[in-house]
GUKE-253589 format. One record per residue (C-alpha): x, y, z; residue in three letters. Coordinates in steps of 0.5 Angstrom, whole numbers, plus 500, padded with zeros to 3 digits. Example, Ala and Ser with C-alpha at 12.3 -4.5 7.8 and 13.67 -1.06 7.14 Angstrom:
2
525491516ala 527498514ser 
***
This chain:
808
537386340unk 532390337unk 527395340unk 522399336unk 517404339unk 510401340unk 511394337unk 513388340unk 521387341unk 525381342unk 532381345unk 535374344unk 529371342unk 525373349unk 519377347unk 518384350unk 511387350unk 509393347unk 505395353unk 511395358unk 512401361unk 518405359unk 521404366unk 521397365unk 524397357unk 530402360unk 531397365unk 532391360unk 536396355unk 541397361unk 542390363unk 543387356unk 550386353unk 548389346unk 549397345unk 543400343unk 542407341unk 536411338unk 537416332unk 531421330unk 530422323unk 536428323unk 541423326unk 541425333unk 542421338unk 536420342unk 538414347unk 544410349unk 544405354unk 550403358unk 553398354unk 553403348unk 557408353unk 563403354unk 563401346unk 563408344unk 568410349unk 563416350unk 558418356unk 551418354unk 551425356unk 556427351unk 552424345unk 545426347unk 542431342unk 548430338unk 548429330unk 552422329unk 556424323unk 559430327unk 561426332unk 563420328unk 565423322unk 569417320unk 563413319unk 561418313unk 561415307unk 562408310unk 558402310unk 554405316unk 552411312unk 550407306unk 546402310unk 543407315unk 540411310unk 537405306unk 534403312unk 530409313unk 529410306unk 526403304unk 524402311unk 528395312unk 532392317unk 539392315unk 545388318unk 552388317unk 559387320unk 565391319unk 571394322unk 570401325unk 577404326unk 576409331unk 573404336unk 579399333unk 573394333unk 569389329unk 562391330unk 556387328unk 550392327unk 543391326unk 539397324unk 531397325unk 527403322unk 521407325unk 517413323unk 521417329unk 528415326unk 532409327unk 534404333unk 541401332unk 543395336unk 551393335unk 555389339unk 563388339unk 565382335unk 572383335unk 574377339unk 570373335unk 573376329unk 580375332unk 578368334unk 576366327unk 581370323unk 586366328unk 582360326unk 583361319unk 590363319unk 591357323unk 587353317unk 591356312unk 598355316unk 596348317unk 594347309unk 600350307unk 604346311unk 600340309unk 601342302unk 609343303unk 609336305unk 611331300unk 607325304unk 600324301unk 595326307unk 588325307unk 583326312unk 577321313unk 570321316unk 567315320unk 565312314unk 572313310unk 570318306unk 575323304unk 574330307unk 580333305unk 587332302unk 593335301unk 597338294unk 602332295unk 596327295unk 592331289unk 599330285unk 600323286unk 592322284unk 593326278unk 600322276unk 597315277unk 590317273unk 586319278unk 584326275unk 578329276unk 572328272unk 566333272unk 569336279unk 569329282unk 576325283unk 576317285unk 581318289unk 580326292unk 575329296unk 568326297unk 571319294unk 570313299unk 577311301unk 575305304unk 571303298unk 576304293unk 581300298unk 576294299unk 574294291unk 581294289unk 584288285unk 589285280unk 596286280unk 600291285unk 593291289unk 596285294unk 596290300unk 589293299unk 585288304unk 590290309unk 589297309unk 582297309unk 582292315unk 587297319unk 582303317unk 576299320unk 580297326unk 582305327unk 575307326unk 572302331unk 577304336unk 580297336unk 587300335unk 590307335unk 595307329unk 596303323unk 603302319unk 604298313unk 610299308unk 608296301unk 611297294unk 608301289unk 609300281unk 610307278unk 607306271unk 610312268unk 617311270unk 617303270unk 620303277unk 618300283unk 617305289unk 616304297unk 611307301unk 609307308unk 602308310unk 600311317unk 593311319unk 591315326unk 585317329unk 585324330unk 585326337unk 580331340unk 573333341unk 569333335unk 566328330unk 571322328unk 576323323unk 582319321unk 588321318unk 591317313unk 598319310unk 602315305unk 610317305unk 614316299unk 620312303unk 623309296unk 629313298unk 630311305unk 628304303unk 634304297unk 638307303unk 637302307unk 638297302unk 644300300unk 646300307unk 645293307unk 648291301unk 654295304unk 654291310unk 654285306unk 659287301unk 663289307unk 662282310unk 664279303unk 670284303unk 673281310unk 671274308unk 675275301unk 681278305unk 680272310unk 680268304unk 685271300unk 690270307unk 688263307unk 689262299unk 696266300unk 698261305unk 696255301unk 699258295unk 706259299unk 705251301unk 704248295unk 710246291unk 707248284unk 708255282unk 703261282unk 703268279unk 698273278unk 698279273unk 693285272unk 690287266unk 696291264unk 700284264unk 704286271unk 706281276unk 701282283unk 703276286unk 708271286unk 709265291unk 715262293unk 716256288unk 715261282unk 721265285unk 725259283unk 722258277unk 723265275unk 730265278unk 728272281unk 725274288unk 718277288unk 721283290unk 724284283unk 718281279unk 712285283unk 709291279unk 713289272unk 711285266unk 715279263unk 718283258unk 721288263unk 724282267unk 727277261unk 730280255unk 731276248unk 727270248unk 727268256unk 720269258unk 717269250unk 713263250unk 710265257unk 708272255unk 705269248unk 701264252unk 699270257unk 697274251unk 693268247unk 689267254unk 687274255unk 685275247unk 681269247unk 678270255unk 679262255unk 684258259unk 690256255unk 695250257unk 701249254unk 708245256unk 714250255unk 721250257unk 723254263unk 726261263unk 732258267unk 736252267unk 734247262unk 727244265unk 720244262unk 714247265unk 706245264unk 703252264unk 696254265unk 693261264unk 686263267unk 683269265unk 679274269unk 676281270unk 682282274unk 687279270unk 690273269unk 692267274unk 698263272unk 700256275unk 706252273unk 709245275unk 715242273unk 714237269unk 722235267unk 722228270unk 715227267unk 717229260unk 724225261unk 720219263unk 715220257unk 720221252unk 724215254unk 718211254unk 716214247unk 723212245unk 723205248unk 716204244unk 719207238unk 726203239unk 722196240unk 718197234unk 724199230unk 728193233unk 722188231unk 722190223unk 728186222unk 732180226unk 738182223unk 743184229unk 746190225unk 740193223unk 738192231unk 744196233unk 743201227unk 736202229unk 738204236unk 744208236unk 740212230unk 734213234unk 738215240unk 741221237unk 739227238unk 733225242unk 736222248unk 743224247unk 748228242unk 752221241unk 751214242unk 755208241unk 754200241unk 760196242unk 758188241unk 762182244unk 760175241unk 753178241unk 751176234unk 757172231unk 763169233unk 767175229unk 771180233unk 768186237unk 764191233unk 762198234unk 756202231unk 756210233unk 752216231unk 753223233unk 751230232unk 758232229unk 764227226unk 769229231unk 764226237unk 763220233unk 770218232unk 771220240unk 766214241unk 769209237unk 775210240unk 772209247unk 769203245unk 776200242unk 779194246unk 784197251unk 782204250unk 784210255unk 781217257unk 775218261unk 770215256unk 774209255unk 775208262unk 767209263unk 766203258unk 771199261unk 768200268unk 761198265unk 762191263unk 763189270unk 757193273unk 749191273unk 746198272unk 752202269unk 756208271unk 756215270unk 760221268unk 756227271unk 762232270unk 766235264unk 773231264unk 779233261unk 780226258unk 773227254unk 774234251unk 767237250unk 763232253unk 759235259unk 756228261unk 756221259unk 753214262unk 755207260unk 751201261unk 752194259unk 748190255unk 747183259unk 742178258unk 742173264unk 749172266unk 752173259unk 755180257unk 753182250unk 757189249unk 756196252unk 751202250unk 754209251unk 750216251unk 754222252unk 751229252unk 755236250unk 750241252unk 751244259unk 744244261unk 743236259unk 746231264unk 745224266unk 744223273unk 742217278unk 735218275unk 737216268unk 741210270unk 734206270unk 732208264unk 738207260unk 739200263unk 732199261unk 734201254unk 740197254unk 736191257unk 731191251unk 737192246unk 740186249unk 734182248unk 733184241unk 740182240unk 739176243unk 732175239unk 736176232unk 741171235unk 736166236unk 733168229unk 739167226unk 740160229unk 733158228unk 734160220unk 740156220unk 737150224unk 731150219unk 736150213unk 739144216unk 733141217unk 731142210unk 737140207unk 737134211unk 729133209unk 731134202unk 737129202unk 733124206unk 727124201unk 731124195unk 735117198unk 728114200unk 725115193unk 730111190unk 728104194unk 721106194unk 721106187unk 725100186unk 720096191unk 714099187unk 716097181unk 719090183unk 712089187unk 708091181unk 712086176unk 712080181unk 704081182unk 703081174unk 707074173unk 703071179unk 696074176unk 698071169unk 700064172unk 693064176unk 697062182unk 699065189unk 693070189unk 695071197unk 702073195unk 699077189unk 694081194unk 700082199unk 704085193unk 698090192unk 698092199unk 706093199unk 705098193unk 699102197unk 704103203unk 709105198unk 704110195unk 702113202unk 710113204unk 711118197unk 705122199unk 708123206unk 714125203unk 711130198unk 707133204unk 713134208unk 717137203unk 711142201unk 710143209unk 718145209unk 717149203unk 711153205unk 714155212unk 721157209unk 718161205unk 721157198unk 714155196unk 714158189unk 707159186unk 706159178unk 700164178unk 695165173unk 688167172unk 683162174unk 676162172unk 672160178unk 666156175unk 671152171unk 676151177unk 670148181unk 667144175unk 674140175unk 674139183unk 667136183unk 670132177unk 676129181unk 672128188unk 665126186unk 666118185unk 670118191unk 664122195unk 659117191unk 663111193unk 661113201unk 654114199unk 655122200unk 652127196unk 657133193unk 653139191unk 657145188unk 654152188unk 657159186unk 655166185unk 654169178unk 659173175unk 664172179unk 671175178unk 677170176unk 682169181unk 690169181unk 693163183unk 697157182unk 692152179unk 696146182unk 696148189unk 689151189unk 687144187unk 691141192unk 688146197unk 681143195unk 683136195unk 686136202unk 679140205unk 675135201unk 679129202unk 678131210unk 670132209unk 669125205unk 673122210unk 670124217unk 663124214unk 658118215unk 655115209unk 648118207unk 651125209unk 652131204unk 658135202unk 657143200unk 662147196unk 660154195unk 664160192unk 662167193unk 665174192unk 667178199unk 670185197unk 676184193unk 677177194unk 673170192unk 671166198unk 671158198unk 667154203unk 667147204unk 662144209unk 660137211unk 655134215unk 660130219unk 660130227unk 664136227unk 670139231unk 670140239unk 671147241unk 677146244unk 680143238unk 678149233unk 685153235unk 689147233unk 686144227unk 691148222unk 697146227unk 702141224unk 701133226unk 696135231unk 690131228unk 695125228unk 695125235unk 688128237unk 684125231unk 682118230unk 683115223unk 687121221unk 693121217unk 700125219unk 696131220unk 700135215unk 694136210unk 691142214unk 698146215unk 699145208unk 692148206unk 694154211unk 701155208unk 698155201unk 692160202unk 697165206unk 702164200unk 697166195unk 695172200unk 688169203unk 686167209unk 683160212unk 679159218unk 674154220unk 667154223unk 664148227unk 659146232unk 659138235unk 654134231unk 653139226unk 659138221unk 665143220unk 666149215unk 672150212unk 673157208unk 679160205unk 679166200unk 684168194unk 685175191unk 680177185unk 683180179unk 680186177unk 674186172unk 676188164unk 673194161unk 666192158unk 669194151unk 675189151unk 670184153unk 665186147unk 671186142unk 675180144unk 670175148unk 673171154unk 680173155unk 685168155unk 688166161unk 
***
């Protein structure tokens, strides 16, 4: 309130006319809520209204006429004195607020100067000041509280503009490249948060549209809170962090406000993920425990041995079959190394395998002898981060069968190298020791000859060999002698599975008869002197198979010997018959020729002369047949002696062409000869090679119809020269091709053929030279016979230049 003498006054905007009477003015001043005092120029109170008495805590009667600075000495030198004096001196209105300690109150003071003095209006604004201070302190507290939070908080208005942010928001904005430029930050106060989110694009901005939509819904009143968890890439740490965005409409009077808080929940998210991972690991652990229990149950039921080792090579698990393989209870194995359990060489092979698997970190498999007994195991070690898993299976029987199988295969191959009975028997006993036994003996009775029974024995020691020969002697006594005697009358043989006083040093033995059909050829005896190697019931079938194969080999040797004897007798008989036939045939031929000449000279008996000529032709055919029979016998018996020499191929072909050209022309056939240039010489018997060509060309001329052609060619094939005789005859049926080189076959299956020995002789002579012969034919397209002869190495060029052609 302002009061000025003689002027218009206003109180709270209400005009007080200067013409009003003093009474009306005093009544008005008494009713107003402001305190009003008047001071003269001597600073004495001239007027106080009722409100001033309450505010100054003095009755007006005690202050009228009193000097202000005396009654309120605290005001001297204060803002009151400075402003009051300035108002009087400068005649200006002054206004100020200050705290006045004597009154313990905040006062709002307005002073209006006049010529008579100073009118002062003041009111107690302590309540407003306290409220303002409380509000300020509350705001400071709220700001301090918000700044102390790690959550990033911003206050938005109804348009999405940021009105305030806390310290965490400012730090986050600064750390992520939103620092202020010229007092403005794109993420700070004054920035449009909605605009930023709506314009956000690119990587790591997938959630921005959802945030903008959620804030729009809050501003429009369609929803109260908006929550969103989203990942945020930290460009400085190169990590992914997680945040929870909460947008809430501020409840209360006043303009619309939206509180947006971004809480870093990376720790919580990681904790939740760790908790979920822990749950998964716990579930996996439980499943692993259950799987381990199931696996242990399976491992206890399997027949294979299984053991687990840690990284230090100590047993961590052993199943029941493994206990048997190790010969120890699992209690004695768990927690110990192989080297601690087994001493010396026991377990060394398995320890070496475990070491190799650990070093290479790859599975290692090996067949090893067992640490107990005399058995074999297939051991497989699988390395892992925890150690080693080792599986092993008893393969003693499998190894024994494989050993026997290999032995029988080797024995079969050895027995076929020779068809001599003695070689067969020596081969069997030599192969059997020490592979199958420490000693082996075979006694034969009428196996290969009519002589007395013979015995062949091989042993690891001379004493054992003598014992075997003594046991196989007729009427022998003792454990081994009785075993051999018993085996003669059995089908599968007999066993001695335990040591016997009658056979010192022998741990086990088996005797099996050498029988073929119902005939006994002898006995096979195997003995072992090692405690760990013993023959059991499972050995009898294998030893019986060995005996059967041995008996078969002996029978083959006997049959071969008999066949050789028969062939020898045949050849001898054939030679005698051939020799005896040649003499009368020669006599018939000579007498026929002589009689034919006499008849021709007399010019009479033409028919008788022709008959005699035919007799001579038949005699010639018989002589050639005798020659073919003798040649076949010599070739098949291996007694064909070759008189080999170096032969020039062109010269050889020229001779063959000269001998057969007239015969071919006589049947209106064309004989062509062709050969490669520079062919090497062949090493062959000239007469025998000529016979080969004569037989092949004779067949070609015989079976090729008139007007056809015969082609003779020579070419080089590696270290051999290949000769080919091809005709244009009717060819050979496919079913007949495998038999064309059989003896007498053409005589049976071919019309107009001879005895069928020509091609058999060709085959025998070619193979005797070390070559090969074959035929190719298609019906209607002729036949082609080919054979090879070994080529001689070319002489050095210097030899050819100095000496010219080398002499044969």
